SEPAFI-215616 format. One record per residue (C-alpha): z, y, x; residue in three letters. Coordinates in steps of 0.2 Angstrom, whole numbers, padded with zeros to 4 digits, always signed. Layout:
<rs>
ZYXALA
...
</rs>
This chain:
<rs>
+0642-0123+0035MET
+0654-0137+0034ILE
+0663-0130+0019TRP
+0647-0130+0010ASP
+0644-0148+0014LEU
+0662-0152+0008LEU
+0660-0143-0008ARG
+0644-0152-0012ILE
+0652-0169-0008ALA
+0667-0165-0019ALA
+0655-0160-0033ALA
+0645-0176-0031VAL
+0661-0186-0031LEU
+0667-0177-0047VAL
+0651-0180-0055ALA
+0651-0199-0051VAL
+0669-0201-0057VAL
+0665-0192-0074LEU
+0650-0203-0076TYR
+0660-0219-0073LEU
+0674-0213-0085VAL
+0661-0209-0099GLY
+0651-0225-0096ALA
+0668-0235-0098GLY
+0672-0226-0114ILE
+0655-0230-0121VAL
+0656-0248-0115ARG
+0673-0250-0124ASN
+0666-0243-0140MET
+0651-0254-0140ALA
+0661-0270-0137SER
+0674-0266-0151ALA
+0676-0279-0165ASP
+0666-0275-0181PRO
+0675-0269-0196PRO
+0681-0283-0208PRO
+0670-0289-0222ASP
+0671-0280-0239GLU
+0683-0290-0251PRO
+0675-0300-0265ASP
+0675-0288-0280LEU
+0676-0303-0292ASP
+0693-0309-0284ALA
+0701-0292-0286LEU
+0715-0291-0299GLU
+0723-0275-0306ASP
+0740-0272-0298VAL
+0752-0257-0297ASP
+0760-0257-0280TYR
+0768-0241-0274ARG
+0772-0238-0256TYR
+0782-0225-0247GLN
+0783-0220-0229CYS
+0800-0223-0222ILE
+0798-0208-0210VAL
+0791-0194-0220CYS
+0791-0200-0238GLY
+0772-0199-0241ALA
+0767-0211-0255GLN
+0752-0222-0258ALA
+0747-0232-0273VAL
+0737-0248-0273LEU
+0728-0252-0290TYR
+0719-0268-0285ALA
+0722-0283-0273ALA
+0714-0299-0270PRO
+0721-0313-0281GLY
+0735-0301-0286GLY
+0745-0305-0271GLU
+0755-0292-0262VAL
+0745-0287-0247PRO
+0751-0281-0230GLU
+0760-0264-0231ALA
+0749-0250-0226PRO
+0755-0240-0211ARG
+0759-0221-0210HIS
+0768-0212-0196CYS
+0765-0227-0186ARG
+0777-0237-0196GLU
+0774-0249-0211PRO
+0777-0242-0228MET
+0790-0249-0239MET
+0786-0256-0256LEU
+0795-0246-0269ILE
+0789-0255-0285THR
+0793-0274-0286PRO
+0778-0285-0289PRO
+0777-0291-0307ALA
</rs>
């Protein structure tokens, strides 16, 4: 009889913990910052910046940038990529 009560209490405790963890995850998702605004398409200029990952060698090409300026390097393998073509 006592074992049944302990099993029920353990099940209720596990259910409460799972609920609290799930509610915390949902609360964190709901309070996240909104994504940045879309760039002004009229301010974009044609560029040809090529980046390479310093860890695995994957490459990315950027064909448009706001004002033609060199933007912050994208990240790959948790590291910033290296600009392999000099800006004109």
